[in-house]
N, C-alpha and C positions, 0 to 999 in steps of 0.2 A: 503493499500499499504506499503510495506516494504521500509524504507528509507535506501539509500546507502550513502549519503552524510551528515556527521554531520554538524548541524547547524553552530557551530563556522567556519568550513571550508567553508561552503557557504557564509556566512557572509563576512568572509575575502576575498573571491574571488570577491564579489560584491564591497566591498570597494575598492579593487585594480583596478576594472573597473572603478569605479567612479572618482579615482584618475588619471587615464589615464595611469596606469603602470601595467595593467594586462597582464600576459604572455599568451600564447595560453593555457596552461595548466589551469590557473587560470579562462580564459574565458570559457573553456569547464566545469569546476567545477561550475561556476555561472549558466551556462545554465542549466545544469543538476539538480542543486539544485533547481531552479525555476520551472523546469518541474515536479520534485517530489513534491514540494509545490502545484502545480495546481492539480496534480494527488490526493493529501491527502485530499485537500480541497473540491474537486468536484470529487469523485469517480465514476466510470462507464466505459463504453466501447463504448459509442455512438459517440465519437468524437476523432479523433487522431490529436494530435498537434506535428508537425515536425520541428526540428531546426537542419538542415544539417549544418556540418557532426557530430554533437555532441549528438543528441539523439532526442527521441520521447517519447510521453506519450499517454495513452488512458484515457479519462476522460468522465464525465457528464453521467448521467443515462439515460437510453433509450435503443433502439434497438441497439444490438451489432453486430459485425462482427468477422469471425474467419479466413477467408481466402482471399487473395488478397488485392487489394486496398478498403480501408474503404469508405462508402458513404459519410462520413463528415470528411473532412480534412482542417486543417489550417496549413500553412507552411510559415516560415519567416527565415531571416538570424539571427544569434546570437546577434548581437548587437540590432536590433530592438526588439527582444525578450526581452532582459534584460531592454531596455528603456520602453516597454510596461508594463513589470511587475513591474517597480518602478513607473509607473504613469508619467513618463516623455514625454511619446508619448501615444496616444489613438489608439484604435482598428481603428476606423474610419480614423484618418490621415494616418496609415500606409496603410489601403486599397486604400485610395485617391492617395497616392504617389507611389503605386504599390510596396511596400516593403512586403506586405503580400498577400497571396492568400488563399482564403477561399471558399471551394466547399462543398455542401450539404446543406439541409434544417436546420440543426441544427448547422451550423458552425460559427454562429454569437455569439461570446464570448464576446462581448464589455463589458456586465455588470459584468465580472469576475475579471477586472483589476482596479487599481492595486492589486497585491497579496502579494507584500512584500514592506516594507518601510525601507529603509536603514538608 
């Protein structure tokens, strides 16, 4: 996967988020950086992770899709995504609190987090 966000820019966005001072642009950069990290660490097209309105990534090896809604989708808000990626919340907590939706038999990504430690 080709990275679009440079590591220092992604780290700076995450640090701003952790400090409680992230602008909307920094929040978007942090979300996209972490999506790229997930896609790089777990390449494939079996699961689509969506963080509206900032981005999405396809990841995990397995059956892929090419049109329409994928069979395996994970979706959550930007703040929940960052908290999950940093290990401050778990996949299970977000599911229980209805902050995350996961559909499809390959959509349980609990074992992939945290993916980044700031």
